[in-house]
C-alpha positions in Angstrom: 12.1 -10.3 -0.5 10.2 -9.6 -3.6 7.2 -7.3 -3.6 4.2 -8.7 -5.5 1.2 -6.4 -6.0 -2.1 -8.2 -6.4 -4.4 -7.0 -9.1 -6.8 -5.6 -6.5 -4.1 -3.5 -4.9 -3.0 -2.1 -8.2 -6.6 -1.3 -9.0 -7.0 0.4 -5.6 -3.9 2.5 -6.2 -5.1 3.5 -9.7 -8.5 4.5 -8.3 -6.9 6.6 -5.6 -4.7 8.4 -8.1 -7.7 9.1 -10.4 -9.8 10.4 -7.5 -7.1 12.8 -6.2 -6.1 13.9 -9.8 -9.6 15.3 -10.3 -8.6 18.0 -7.9 -4.8 18.1 -8.2 -2.8 15.8 -10.5 0.5 16.8 -8.9 -0.7 15.7 -5.5 -2.0 12.4 -7.0 1.4 11.7 -8.4 3.0 12.5 -5.0 0.6 10.2 -3.0 1.2 7.3 -5.4 5.0 7.9 -5.2 4.8 7.9 -1.3 2.8 4.7 -1.3 5.2 2.9 -3.6 8.3 4.2 -1.8 7.0 3.0 1.5 5.8 -0.3 0.2 9.2 -0.9 -1.3 10.7 -0.7 2.2 9.0 -4.0 2.9 11.4 -5.8 0.6 14.1 -5.4 3.3 11.9 -4.9 6.3 8.9 -7.2 5.9 7.9 -6.8 9.6 7.7 -3.0 9.3 3.9 -3.0 9.4 1.7 -3.7 12.4 -0.2 -6.9 12.9 -3.2 -6.9 10.6 -6.9 -7.1 11.5 -7.1 -10.3 9.4 -5.1 -13.3 10.7 -1.9 -13.8 8.8 -1.6 -10.2 7.5 0.2 -7.1 8.4 -0.8 -3.4 7.8 1.6 -0.7 6.6 0.4 2.7 7.6 1.6 5.1 4.9 3.2 8.1 6.6 2.0 11.6 5.7 -1.2 10.2 4.1 -4.4 8.6 5.2 -3.7 5.3 3.4 -3.2 1.8 4.7 -1.7 -1.1 2.9 -2.5 -4.6 4.1 0.0 -7.3 3.1 1.1 -10.8 3.8 4.3 -12.7 3.6 4.0 -15.8 1.5 6.6 -18.0 -0.2 9.4 -15.5 0.5 7.4 -12.7 -1.1 5.6 -9.7 0.3 2.1 -9.7 -1.3 0.4 -6.4 -1.4 -3.3 -7.1 -0.9 -5.0 -3.7 -1.1 -4.5 0.0 -0.7 -7.3 1.9 1.0 -8.1 5.1 2.8 -8.2 4.8 6.6 -11.8 6.1 6.7 -12.9 2.9 5.0 
């Protein structure tokens, strides 16, 4: 399946990177890399995430971080809806 990042999700990822980079740019790059790597797994394993809190969605818990990626499967694509910290 194709991975499609919605604009909101890309904006979230950029904001996360900017926030972390204020303290440690290297860690910011690593976190973004981890998120992207794990999201890319959804192309071949779309059911990898748990059922989402919103009907029709799933949530990918990003290992070794405190981030969560809600997504939905639509028209043979995995749509990445958002990226947010689990404290939100």
